[in-house]
C-alpha positions as CSV (number, residue, x, y, z in Angstrom):
1,M,10.9,102.5,-27.2
2,R,11.5,99.9,-30.1
3,H,13.0,96.8,-28.9
4,V,17.0,96.3,-29.9
5,C,18.2,92.5,-30.0
6,S,21.6,91.9,-29.3
7,A,23.8,88.9,-30.4
8,A,25.6,86.3,-27.9
9,L,29.6,87.0,-28.2
10,F,31.4,84.8,-29.9
11,A,34.8,83.0,-28.1
12,L,38.4,84.7,-29.1
13,G,39.6,83.1,-32.5
14,L,42.3,83.9,-34.7
15,L,43.2,87.2,-36.4
16,W,42.6,87.9,-39.9
17,P,44.0,91.1,-41.9
18,G,42.8,93.9,-44.5
19,P,39.9,96.9,-45.2
20,A,40.5,100.4,-45.2
21,G,37.7,103.1,-45.2
22,A,35.4,101.1,-43.0
23,Q,33.0,102.9,-40.7
24,V,30.8,102.0,-37.8
25,Q,27.3,102.5,-38.6
26,S,25.8,102.0,-35.2
27,Y,26.7,99.8,-32.0
28,R,23.5,97.5,-30.2
29,L,24.4,96.8,-26.5
30,E,22.8,94.5,-23.7
31,V,23.0,96.1,-20.1
32,R,21.9,94.4,-17.1
33,G,20.1,96.8,-14.3
34,L,18.3,99.2,-17.1
35,G,14.5,98.6,-15.4
36,S,13.5,101.8,-14.2
37,P,12.9,104.9,-16.1
38,F,15.5,106.9,-14.2
39,L,18.4,104.9,-14.8
40,A,17.3,104.7,-18.6
41,Y,17.4,108.4,-18.3
42,G,20.6,108.8,-17.0
43,L,22.3,106.3,-19.8
44,E,20.6,107.9,-22.3
45,R,22.0,111.1,-21.3
46,V,25.6,110.2,-21.2
47,L,25.5,108.2,-24.6
48,V,23.9,111.0,-26.0
49,A,26.7,113.3,-24.8
50,I,29.4,111.3,-26.4
51,E,30.8,112.5,-29.6
52,G,29.5,110.6,-33.1
53,V,26.1,109.1,-31.3
54,R,23.5,110.8,-33.3
55,D,20.5,108.5,-31.6
56,V,19.8,106.2,-28.8
57,E,17.2,104.1,-27.9
58,L,16.1,101.9,-25.0
59,G,14.5,98.8,-24.5
60,M,14.3,99.0,-20.7
61,A,12.4,95.6,-20.9
62,E,14.9,93.9,-22.5
63,G,17.6,96.1,-21.4
64,S,18.3,97.0,-25.0
65,V,20.2,99.8,-26.1
66,G,20.5,100.8,-30.1
67,I,22.7,103.6,-30.5
68,A,23.1,105.2,-34.1
69,L,26.1,107.4,-35.3
70,V,26.2,110.8,-36.9
71,P,27.8,109.9,-40.8
72,G,31.3,110.1,-40.9
73,A,32.2,109.4,-37.1
74,T,34.8,107.3,-36.2
75,L,33.6,106.1,-32.6
76,M,35.0,103.0,-30.8
77,P,33.5,101.0,-27.9
78,D,35.8,102.4,-25.4
79,A,34.3,105.4,-24.8
80,I,30.3,103.3,-24.9
81,V,31.7,100.9,-22.0
82,E,32.7,103.9,-19.7
83,G,29.3,105.6,-20.4
84,V,27.5,102.5,-19.2
85,R,29.8,101.9,-16.6
86,E,29.3,105.9,-15.7
87,A,25.1,105.4,-15.3
88,G,26.1,102.9,-13.3
89,L,24.9,99.7,-15.0
90,E,26.5,96.6,-16.4
91,L,27.2,96.2,-19.8
92,V,26.8,92.3,-20.7
93,R,27.0,92.6,-24.9
94,V,28.0,95.2,-27.5
95,E,27.5,94.6,-31.3
96,A,28.3,96.8,-34.2
97,T,27.2,97.0,-37.7
98,V,30.2,98.6,-39.7
99,R,30.5,99.5,-43.3
100,G,33.8,99.2,-45.4
101,S,36.3,97.7,-48.5
102,L,38.3,95.2,-48.2
103,R,42.0,95.4,-48.5
104,G,45.0,93.2,-48.3
105,S,44.9,89.3,-49.1
106,G,45.5,86.6,-46.5
107,E,44.2,85.2,-43.2
108,R,44.8,88.2,-41.4
109,T,42.2,90.6,-42.1
110,R,41.2,94.2,-40.0
111,L,38.5,97.4,-40.5
112,I,40.7,100.4,-40.8
113,F,38.8,103.8,-40.6
114,D,39.7,106.7,-42.1
115,G,39.7,110.2,-40.9
116,G,40.0,110.4,-36.9
117,G,43.2,108.4,-36.5
118,P,44.2,105.1,-37.2
119,L,41.1,103.1,-35.8
120,S,40.6,99.6,-36.2
121,F,38.5,96.4,-35.3
122,V,40.6,92.7,-35.6
123,L,38.3,90.6,-37.4
124,L,37.4,87.2,-35.4
125,P,36.0,84.1,-36.8
126,G,32.1,83.4,-37.2
127,P,29.7,82.0,-39.1
128,A,30.1,84.4,-41.9
129,S,33.6,83.9,-41.9
130,D,33.4,81.8,-45.1
131,A,30.7,84.2,-46.8
132,L,33.7,86.9,-46.0
133,E,36.0,85.1,-47.7
134,S,33.7,84.8,-51.1
135,M,33.0,87.9,-51.3
136,R,36.8,89.1,-51.3
137,A,37.1,86.5,-54.1
138,E,34.4,88.4,-56.0
139,G,35.5,91.4,-55.5
140,T,32.7,93.1,-54.0
141,E,32.7,96.0,-52.3
142,P,31.9,98.4,-50.2
143,L,30.3,95.2,-47.3
144,Q,28.5,95.3,-44.9
145,V,29.9,93.6,-41.6
146,R,27.8,92.7,-38.3
147,G,28.8,90.8,-35.1
148,P,29.5,91.0,-31.7
149,V,32.7,93.3,-30.2
150,V,34.7,91.8,-27.8
151,R,38.3,92.8,-26.4
152,H,41.4,91.3,-28.1
153,G,44.2,92.2,-26.2
154,D,44.4,96.0,-26.8
155,R,42.2,96.1,-29.5
156,W,38.6,95.6,-30.1
157,G,37.5,92.5,-32.2
158,L,34.5,92.0,-34.5
159,G,33.1,88.8,-34.7
160,L,31.7,88.1,-38.0
161,E,28.0,87.3,-37.3
162,S,27.0,88.5,-41.0
163,V,28.5,89.9,-44.5
164,G,26.7,91.2,-46.9
165,K,26.9,94.3,-49.5
166,V,26.3,97.7,-48.5
167,P,22.6,98.3,-48.8
168,E,21.4,100.8,-51.3
169,G,20.2,104.3,-50.0
């Protein structure tokens, strides 16, 4: 099993608005209580059964979980949170890597998913906030955003930890 790093959660902050056509590529989790093969197998079994999950990689010693999604899947964190709870473990952190194109203007930006309904993340300020605005001004698309996922009222927020062009290939 390979080590999967988790990012620290950001404090909730200001809302930002925009992109359409975004898609979650993967999730990374930090889970407390993942110390035995029995618990790891139980969590893997639950997560692999979630529609849209392609692969699960566990780091038992670190309590880390990597979740790769099927291309085109629109899996929001709710199912993952419930899966960890169902496996009897405690979810400490969630991080997502999301791809999409920015739309809209101003200080309110959201990543909105096509297909599968009106799914979205509210973008929350983070270390990459200035980079996102620069790339928006340059018209760089599509983008890849990575950061911590947190509950933001009745929606999910995505902290702007890193942003860049979508890797080719």
